[in-house]
PDB file of N, CA, C and O in Angstrom:
ATOM      1  N   MET A   1      -2.776  45.296  12.803  1.00  0.00           N
ATOM      2  CA  MET A   1      -3.314  43.972  13.056  1.00  0.00           C
ATOM      3  C   MET A   1      -4.495  43.721  12.115  1.00  0.00           C
ATOM      4  O   MET A   1      -5.376  44.567  11.962  1.00  0.00           O
ATOM      5  N   MET A   2      -4.493  42.549  11.495  1.00  0.00           N
ATOM      6  CA  MET A   2      -5.574  42.199  10.582  1.00  0.00           C
ATOM      7  C   MET A   2      -6.531  41.244  11.283  1.00  0.00           C
ATOM      8  O   MET A   2      -6.109  40.228  11.836  1.00  0.00           O
ATOM      9  N   ASP A   3      -7.801  41.566  11.258  1.00  0.00           N
ATOM     10  CA  ASP A   3      -8.798  40.664  11.834  1.00  0.00           C
ATOM     11  C   ASP A   3      -8.956  39.453  10.924  1.00  0.00           C
ATOM     12  O   ASP A   3      -9.190  39.595   9.724  1.00  0.00           O
ATOM     13  N   GLY A   4      -8.828  38.269  11.499  1.00  0.00           N
ATOM     14  CA  GLY A   4      -9.016  37.052  10.733  1.00  0.00           C
ATOM     15  C   GLY A   4      -7.876  36.737   9.788  1.00  0.00           C
ATOM     16  O   GLY A   4      -7.970  35.780   9.020  1.00  0.00           O
ATOM     17  N   GLY A   5      -6.810  37.505   9.818  1.00  0.00           N
ATOM     18  CA  GLY A   5      -5.688  37.271   8.924  1.00  0.00           C
ATOM     19  C   GLY A   5      -4.731  36.244   9.492  1.00  0.00           C
ATOM     20  O   GLY A   5      -4.729  35.972  10.693  1.00  0.00           O
ATOM     21  N   PHE A   6      -3.923  35.682   8.620  1.00  0.00           N
ATOM     22  CA  PHE A   6      -2.913  34.740   9.058  1.00  0.00           C
ATOM     23  C   PHE A   6      -1.752  34.799   8.084  1.00  0.00           C
ATOM     24  O   PHE A   6      -1.879  35.331   6.981  1.00  0.00           O
ATOM     25  N   VAL A   7      -0.641  34.258   8.492  1.00  0.00           N
ATOM     26  CA  VAL A   7       0.564  34.278   7.680  1.00  0.00           C
ATOM     27  C   VAL A   7       0.988  32.844   7.414  1.00  0.00           C
ATOM     28  O   VAL A   7       0.990  32.009   8.318  1.00  0.00           O
ATOM     29  N   VAL A   8       1.346  32.566   6.170  1.00  0.00           N
ATOM     30  CA  VAL A   8       1.893  31.261   5.822  1.00  0.00           C
ATOM     31  C   VAL A   8       3.307  31.461   5.301  1.00  0.00           C
ATOM     32  O   VAL A   8       3.642  32.510   4.751  1.00  0.00           O
ATOM     33  N   SER A   9       4.117  30.452   5.481  1.00  0.00           N
ATOM     34  CA  SER A   9       5.482  30.539   4.981  1.00  0.00           C
ATOM     35  C   SER A   9       5.477  30.403   3.459  1.00  0.00           C
ATOM     36  O   SER A   9       4.467  30.021   2.867  1.00  0.00           O
ATOM     37  N   ARG A  10       6.576  30.708   2.849  1.00  0.00           N
ATOM     38  CA  ARG A  10       6.706  30.573   1.400  1.00  0.00           C
ATOM     39  C   ARG A  10       6.502  29.115   0.979  1.00  0.00           C
ATOM     40  O   ARG A  10       5.841  28.840  -0.022  1.00  0.00           O
ATOM     41  N   ASP A  11       7.073  28.184   1.749  1.00  0.00           N
ATOM     42  CA  ASP A  11       6.903  26.764   1.440  1.00  0.00           C
ATOM     43  C   ASP A  11       5.443  26.342   1.560  1.00  0.00           C
ATOM     44  O   ASP A  11       4.936  25.598   0.722  1.00  0.00           O
ATOM     45  N   GLN A  12       4.770  26.821   2.606  1.00  0.00           N
ATOM     46  CA  GLN A  12       3.353  26.507   2.763  1.00  0.00           C
ATOM     47  C   GLN A  12       2.542  27.077   1.600  1.00  0.00           C
ATOM     48  O   GLN A  12       1.657  26.410   1.063  1.00  0.00           O
ATOM     49  N   ARG A  13       2.850  28.300   1.223  1.00  0.00           N
ATOM     50  CA  ARG A  13       2.159  28.919   0.095  1.00  0.00           C
ATOM     51  C   ARG A  13       2.373  28.110  -1.173  1.00  0.00           C
ATOM     52  O   ARG A  13       1.428  27.869  -1.924  1.00  0.00           O
ATOM     53  N   ASP A  14       3.608  27.689  -1.417  1.00  0.00           N
ATOM     54  CA  ASP A  14       3.904  26.895  -2.610  1.00  0.00           C
ATOM     55  C   ASP A  14       3.150  25.573  -2.595  1.00  0.00           C
ATOM     56  O   ASP A  14       2.622  25.146  -3.622  1.00  0.00           O
ATOM     57  N   ASP A  15       3.097  24.920  -1.431  1.00  0.00           N
ATOM     58  CA  ASP A  15       2.353  23.662  -1.311  1.00  0.00           C
ATOM     59  C   ASP A  15       0.866  23.880  -1.588  1.00  0.00           C
ATOM     60  O   ASP A  15       0.231  23.078  -2.273  1.00  0.00           O
ATOM     61  N   ILE A  16       0.323  24.958  -1.057  1.00  0.00           N
ATOM     62  CA  ILE A  16      -1.090  25.263  -1.264  1.00  0.00           C
ATOM     63  C   ILE A  16      -1.371  25.521  -2.745  1.00  0.00           C
ATOM     64  O   ILE A  16      -2.360  25.025  -3.286  1.00  0.00           O
ATOM     65  N   MET A  17      -0.516  26.286  -3.390  1.00  0.00           N
ATOM     66  CA  MET A  17      -0.722  26.598  -4.804  1.00  0.00           C
ATOM     67  C   MET A  17      -0.609  25.344  -5.670  1.00  0.00           C
ATOM     68  O   MET A  17      -1.366  25.193  -6.629  1.00  0.00           O
ATOM     69  N   LYS A  18       0.316  24.449  -5.349  1.00  0.00           N
ATOM     70  CA  LYS A  18       0.426  23.175  -6.084  1.00  0.00           C
ATOM     71  C   LYS A  18      -0.834  22.348  -5.898  1.00  0.00           C
ATOM     72  O   LYS A  18      -1.340  21.756  -6.852  1.00  0.00           O
ATOM     73  N   ALA A  19      -1.340  22.305  -4.677  1.00  0.00           N
ATOM     74  CA  ALA A  19      -2.549  21.525  -4.400  1.00  0.00           C
ATOM     75  C   ALA A  19      -3.754  22.098  -5.137  1.00  0.00           C
ATOM     76  O   ALA A  19      -4.563  21.350  -5.688  1.00  0.00           O
ATOM     77  N   VAL A  20      -3.874  23.410  -5.146  1.00  0.00           N
ATOM     78  CA  VAL A  20      -4.976  24.056  -5.859  1.00  0.00           C
ATOM     79  C   VAL A  20      -4.883  23.776  -7.356  1.00  0.00           C
ATOM     80  O   VAL A  20      -5.896  23.502  -8.000  1.00  0.00           O
ATOM     81  N   ALA A  21      -3.682  23.844  -7.910  1.00  0.00           N
ATOM     82  CA  ALA A  21      -3.495  23.559  -9.336  1.00  0.00           C
ATOM     83  C   ALA A  21      -3.859  22.113  -9.661  1.00  0.00           C
ATOM     84  O   ALA A  21      -4.452  21.843 -10.705  1.00  0.00           O
ATOM     85  N   ALA A  22      -3.510  21.184  -8.776  1.00  0.00           N
ATOM     86  CA  ALA A  22      -3.850  19.777  -8.992  1.00  0.00           C
ATOM     87  C   ALA A  22      -5.361  19.575  -8.957  1.00  0.00           C
ATOM     88  O   ALA A  22      -5.898  18.809  -9.756  1.00  0.00           O
ATOM     89  N   ILE A  23      -6.043  20.243  -8.053  1.00  0.00           N
ATOM     90  CA  ILE A  23      -7.499  20.159  -7.989  1.00  0.00           C
ATOM     91  C   ILE A  23      -8.104  20.704  -9.274  1.00  0.00           C
ATOM     92  O   ILE A  23      -9.019  20.102  -9.835  1.00  0.00           O
ATOM     93  N   GLU A  24      -7.604  21.828  -9.736  1.00  0.00           N
ATOM     94  CA  GLU A  24      -8.101  22.430 -10.974  1.00  0.00           C
ATOM     95  C   GLU A  24      -7.941  21.470 -12.155  1.00  0.00           C
ATOM     96  O   GLU A  24      -8.863  21.306 -12.954  1.00  0.00           O
ATOM     97  N   ARG A  25      -6.766  20.833 -12.262  1.00  0.00           N
ATOM     98  CA  ARG A  25      -6.535  19.874 -13.353  1.00  0.00           C
ATOM     99  C   ARG A  25      -7.513  18.708 -13.275  1.00  0.00           C
ATOM    100  O   ARG A  25      -8.064  18.284 -14.291  1.00  0.00           O
ATOM    101  N   GLN A  26      -7.727  18.192 -12.070  1.00  0.00           N
ATOM    102  CA  GLN A  26      -8.628  17.058 -11.913  1.00  0.00           C
ATOM    103  C   GLN A  26     -10.062  17.428 -12.271  1.00  0.00           C
ATOM    104  O   GLN A  26     -10.764  16.641 -12.905  1.00  0.00           O
ATOM    105  N   LEU A  27     -10.498  18.604 -11.874  1.00  0.00           N
ATOM    106  CA  LEU A  27     -11.859  19.037 -12.203  1.00  0.00           C
ATOM    107  C   LEU A  27     -12.038  19.180 -13.708  1.00  0.00           C
ATOM    108  O   LEU A  27     -13.086  18.819 -14.244  1.00  0.00           O
ATOM    109  N   LYS A  28     -11.028  19.701 -14.393  1.00  0.00           N
ATOM    110  CA  LYS A  28     -11.100  19.820 -15.849  1.00  0.00           C
ATOM    111  C   LYS A  28     -11.189  18.453 -16.505  1.00  0.00           C
ATOM    112  O   LYS A  28     -11.928  18.278 -17.474  1.00  0.00           O
ATOM    113  N   GLU A  29     -10.444  17.483 -15.988  1.00  0.00           N
ATOM    114  CA  GLU A  29     -10.496  16.124 -16.529  1.00  0.00           C
ATOM    115  C   GLU A  29     -11.859  15.481 -16.263  1.00  0.00           C
ATOM    116  O   GLU A  29     -12.379  14.757 -17.113  1.00  0.00           O
ATOM    117  N   MET A  30     -12.429  15.737 -15.107  1.00  0.00           N
ATOM    118  CA  MET A  30     -13.722  15.167 -14.767  1.00  0.00           C
ATOM    119  C   MET A  30     -14.809  15.669 -15.711  1.00  0.00           C
ATOM    120  O   MET A  30     -15.715  14.916 -16.070  1.00  0.00           O
ATOM    121  N   VAL A  31     -14.725  16.924 -16.110  1.00  0.00           N
ATOM    122  CA  VAL A  31     -15.713  17.500 -17.017  1.00  0.00           C
ATOM    123  C   VAL A  31     -15.623  16.836 -18.388  1.00  0.00           C
ATOM    124  O   VAL A  31     -16.643  16.647 -19.051  1.00  0.00           O
ATOM    125  N   LYS A  32     -14.419  16.482 -18.817  1.00  0.00           N
ATOM    126  CA  LYS A  32     -14.206  15.888 -20.137  1.00  0.00           C
ATOM    127  C   LYS A  32     -14.709  14.453 -20.223  1.00  0.00           C
ATOM    128  O   LYS A  32     -15.113  14.009 -21.297  1.00  0.00           O
ATOM    129  N   LYS A  33     -14.691  13.724 -19.116  1.00  0.00           N
ATOM    130  CA  LYS A  33     -14.971  12.286 -19.132  1.00  0.00           C
ATOM    131  C   LYS A  33     -16.185  11.961 -18.257  1.00  0.00           C
ATOM    132  O   LYS A  33     -16.166  12.192 -17.048  1.00  0.00           O
ATOM    133  N   PRO A  34     -17.244  11.421 -18.879  1.00  0.00           N
ATOM    134  CA  PRO A  34     -18.442  11.102 -18.096  1.00  0.00           C
ATOM    135  C   PRO A  34     -18.385   9.728 -17.436  1.00  0.00           C
ATOM    136  O   PRO A  34     -19.415   9.063 -17.328  1.00  0.00           O
ATOM    137  N   GLN A  35     -17.229   9.293 -17.000  1.00  0.00           N
ATOM    138  CA  GLN A  35     -17.082   7.977 -16.388  1.00  0.00           C
ATOM    139  C   GLN A  35     -16.905   8.121 -14.879  1.00  0.00           C
ATOM    140  O   GLN A  35     -16.837   9.241 -14.372  1.00  0.00           O
ATOM    141  N   PRO A  36     -16.830   7.019 -14.162  1.00  0.00           N
ATOM    142  CA  PRO A  36     -16.622   7.125 -12.703  1.00  0.00           C
ATOM    143  C   PRO A  36     -15.362   7.933 -12.381  1.00  0.00           C
ATOM    144  O   PRO A  36     -14.336   7.811 -13.051  1.00  0.00           O
ATOM    145  N   HIS A  37     -15.464   8.733 -11.370  1.00  0.00           N
ATOM    146  CA  HIS A  37     -14.393   9.679 -11.061  1.00  0.00           C
ATOM    147  C   HIS A  37     -13.686   9.379  -9.752  1.00  0.00           C
ATOM    148  O   HIS A  37     -13.185  10.301  -9.110  1.00  0.00           O
ATOM    149  N   LEU A  38     -13.628   8.128  -9.336  1.00  0.00           N
ATOM    150  CA  LEU A  38     -12.996   7.819  -8.055  1.00  0.00           C
ATOM    151  C   LEU A  38     -11.536   8.256  -7.979  1.00  0.00           C
ATOM    152  O   LEU A  38     -11.148   8.838  -6.966  1.00  0.00           O
ATOM    153  N   PRO A  39     -10.696   8.005  -9.004  1.00  0.00           N
ATOM    154  CA  PRO A  39      -9.310   8.485  -8.896  1.00  0.00           C
ATOM    155  C   PRO A  39      -9.230  10.008  -8.783  1.00  0.00           C
ATOM    156  O   PRO A  39      -8.428  10.532  -8.009  1.00  0.00           O
ATOM    157  N   SER A  40     -10.046  10.705  -9.538  1.00  0.00           N
ATOM    158  CA  SER A  40     -10.039  12.172  -9.467  1.00  0.00           C
ATOM    159  C   SER A  40     -10.495  12.658  -8.110  1.00  0.00           C
ATOM    160  O   SER A  40      -9.923  13.600  -7.560  1.00  0.00           O
ATOM    161  N   LEU A  41     -11.519  12.024  -7.564  1.00  0.00           N
ATOM    162  CA  LEU A  41     -12.006  12.425  -6.245  1.00  0.00           C
ATOM    163  C   LEU A  41     -10.955  12.164  -5.176  1.00  0.00           C
ATOM    164  O   LEU A  41     -10.836  12.932  -4.221  1.00  0.00           O
ATOM    165  N   TRP A  42     -10.191  11.081  -5.330  1.00  0.00           N
ATOM    166  CA  TRP A  42      -9.117  10.790  -4.383  1.00  0.00           C
ATOM    167  C   TRP A  42      -8.055  11.886  -4.450  1.00  0.00           C
ATOM    168  O   TRP A  42      -7.599  12.370  -3.414  1.00  0.00           O
ATOM    169  N   VAL A  43      -7.658  12.278  -5.663  1.00  0.00           N
ATOM    170  CA  VAL A  43      -6.647  13.330  -5.827  1.00  0.00           C
ATOM    171  C   VAL A  43      -7.142  14.636  -5.226  1.00  0.00           C
ATOM    172  O   VAL A  43      -6.395  15.322  -4.529  1.00  0.00           O
ATOM    173  N   ILE A  44      -8.380  14.977  -5.488  1.00  0.00           N
ATOM    174  CA  ILE A  44      -8.938  16.215  -4.936  1.00  0.00           C
ATOM    175  C   ILE A  44      -8.949  16.149  -3.408  1.00  0.00           C
ATOM    176  O   ILE A  44      -8.569  17.114  -2.744  1.00  0.00           O
ATOM    177  N   GLY A  45      -9.375  15.037  -2.856  1.00  0.00           N
ATOM    178  CA  GLY A  45      -9.398  14.891  -1.395  1.00  0.00           C
ATOM    179  C   GLY A  45      -8.015  15.013  -0.779  1.00  0.00           C
ATOM    180  O   GLY A  45      -7.844  15.672   0.247  1.00  0.00           O
ATOM    181  N   MET A  46      -7.025  14.378  -1.404  1.00  0.00           N
ATOM    182  CA  MET A  46      -5.660  14.453  -0.883  1.00  0.00           C
ATOM    183  C   MET A  46      -5.135  15.888  -0.937  1.00  0.00           C
ATOM    184  O   MET A  46      -4.478  16.345  -0.002  1.00  0.00           O
ATOM    185  N   ASN A  47      -5.420  16.591  -2.018  1.00  0.00           N
ATOM    186  CA  ASN A  47      -4.942  17.966  -2.142  1.00  0.00           C
ATOM    187  C   ASN A  47      -5.660  18.903  -1.183  1.00  0.00           C
ATOM    188  O   ASN A  47      -5.056  19.854  -0.688  1.00  0.00           O
ATOM    189  N   LEU A  48      -6.926  18.656  -0.913  1.00  0.00           N
ATOM    190  CA  LEU A  48      -7.610  19.443   0.109  1.00  0.00           C
ATOM    191  C   LEU A  48      -6.996  19.183   1.486  1.00  0.00           C
ATOM    192  O   LEU A  48      -6.912  20.092   2.313  1.00  0.00           O
ATOM    193  N   THR A  49      -6.571  17.951   1.728  1.00  0.00           N
ATOM    194  CA  THR A  49      -5.883  17.622   2.978  1.00  0.00           C
ATOM    195  C   THR A  49      -4.558  18.371   3.080  1.00  0.00           C
ATOM    196  O   THR A  49      -4.208  18.865   4.152  1.00  0.00           O
ATOM    197  N   ILE A  50      -3.820  18.459   1.973  1.00  0.00           N
ATOM    198  CA  ILE A  50      -2.559  19.219   1.960  1.00  0.00           C
ATOM    199  C   ILE A  50      -2.821  20.678   2.302  1.00  0.00           C
ATOM    200  O   ILE A  50      -2.100  21.273   3.103  1.00  0.00           O
ATOM    201  N   ILE A  51      -3.850  21.254   1.695  1.00  0.00           N
ATOM    202  CA  ILE A  51      -4.184  22.655   1.977  1.00  0.00           C
ATOM    203  C   ILE A  51      -4.551  22.813   3.449  1.00  0.00           C
ATOM    204  O   ILE A  51      -4.065  23.728   4.115  1.00  0.00           O
ATOM    205  N   HIS A  52      -5.394  21.939   3.952  1.00  0.00           N
ATOM    206  CA  HIS A  52      -5.808  22.017   5.354  1.00  0.00           C
ATOM    207  C   HIS A  52      -4.604  21.910   6.288  1.00  0.00           C
ATOM    208  O   HIS A  52      -4.484  22.675   7.245  1.00  0.00           O
ATOM    209  N   THR A  53      -3.716  20.960   6.005  1.00  0.00           N
ATOM    210  CA  THR A  53      -2.528  20.761   6.827  1.00  0.00           C
ATOM    211  C   THR A  53      -1.635  21.996   6.795  1.00  0.00           C
ATOM    212  O   THR A  53      -1.112  22.412   7.829  1.00  0.00           O
ATOM    213  N   SER A  54      -1.460  22.575   5.624  1.00  0.00           N
ATOM    214  CA  SER A  54      -0.614  23.763   5.498  1.00  0.00           C
ATOM    215  C   SER A  54      -1.185  24.941   6.276  1.00  0.00           C
ATOM    216  O   SER A  54      -0.439  25.721   6.867  1.00  0.00           O
ATOM    217  N   LEU A  55      -2.489  25.066   6.274  1.00  0.00           N
ATOM    218  CA  LEU A  55      -3.111  26.213   6.928  1.00  0.00           C
ATOM    219  C   LEU A  55      -3.254  26.050   8.430  1.00  0.00           C
ATOM    220  O   LEU A  55      -3.374  27.039   9.153  1.00  0.00           O
ATOM    221  N   THR A  56      -3.243  24.817   8.905  1.00  0.00           N
ATOM    222  CA  THR A  56      -3.406  24.600  10.342  1.00  0.00           C
ATOM    223  C   THR A  56      -2.109  24.203  11.027  1.00  0.00           C
ATOM    224  O   THR A  56      -2.078  23.983  12.238  1.00  0.00           O
ATOM    225  N   ASN A  57      -1.028  24.113  10.238  1.00  0.00           N
ATOM    226  CA  ASN A  57       0.292  23.756  10.764  1.00  0.00           C
ATOM    227  C   ASN A  57       0.316  22.400  11.459  1.00  0.00           C
ATOM    228  O   ASN A  57       1.068  22.201  12.414  1.00  0.00           O
ATOM    229  N   LEU A  58      -0.498  21.480  10.986  1.00  0.00           N
ATOM    230  CA  LEU A  58      -0.466  20.124  11.533  1.00  0.00           C
ATOM    231  C   LEU A  58       0.749  19.404  10.998  1.00  0.00           C
ATOM    232  O   LEU A  58       1.163  19.656   9.866  1.00  0.00           O
ATOM    233  N   PRO A  59       1.327  18.518  11.777  1.00  0.00           N
ATOM    234  CA  PRO A  59       2.467  17.751  11.268  1.00  0.00           C
ATOM    235  C   PRO A  59       2.033  16.826  10.154  1.00  0.00           C
ATOM    236  O   PRO A  59       0.939  16.266  10.201  1.00  0.00           O
ATOM    237  N   ARG A  60       2.878  16.659   9.151  1.00  0.00           N
ATOM    238  CA  ARG A  60       2.577  15.775   8.036  1.00  0.00           C
ATOM    239  C   ARG A  60       3.154  14.403   8.295  1.00  0.00           C
ATOM    240  O   ARG A  60       4.179  14.257   8.961  1.00  0.00           O
ATOM    241  N   ALA A  61       2.489  13.408   7.764  1.00  0.00           N
ATOM    242  CA  ALA A  61       3.017  12.055   7.852  1.00  0.00           C
ATOM    243  C   ALA A  61       4.165  11.918   6.858  1.00  0.00           C
ATOM    244  O   ALA A  61       4.133  12.503   5.776  1.00  0.00           O
ATOM    245  N   THR A  62       5.164  11.151   7.230  1.00  0.00           N
ATOM    246  CA  THR A  62       6.278  10.924   6.321  1.00  0.00           C
ATOM    247  C   THR A  62       5.979   9.698   5.467  1.00  0.00           C
ATOM    248  O   THR A  62       5.045   8.945   5.742  1.00  0.00           O
ATOM    249  N   SER A  63       6.778   9.512   4.437  1.00  0.00           N
ATOM    250  CA  SER A  63       6.573   8.360   3.549  1.00  0.00           C
ATOM    251  C   SER A  63       7.127   7.077   4.144  1.00  0.00           C
ATOM    252  O   SER A  63       6.958   6.006   3.560  1.00  0.00           O
ATOM    253  N   ASN A  64       7.785   7.164   5.293  1.00  0.00           N
ATOM    254  CA  ASN A  64       8.365   5.954   5.906  1.00  0.00           C
ATOM    255  C   ASN A  64       7.332   5.157   6.624  1.00  0.00           C
ATOM    256  O   ASN A  64       7.645   4.112   7.195  1.00  0.00           O
TER     257      ASN A  64
END
């Protein structure tokens, strides 16, 4: 038994890794451009929500 450990499915892991990669890309773009970063901040926020949802097993909203 691992203290504080948890298990995620392969799909959850893949979703988390995609979200982390998207955050990384946005941060790199933000460093390059000294302009307002609202679109980048939105992308980062959405990807953090994906990570949170994957880790807490909350139901996701559908596109419908």
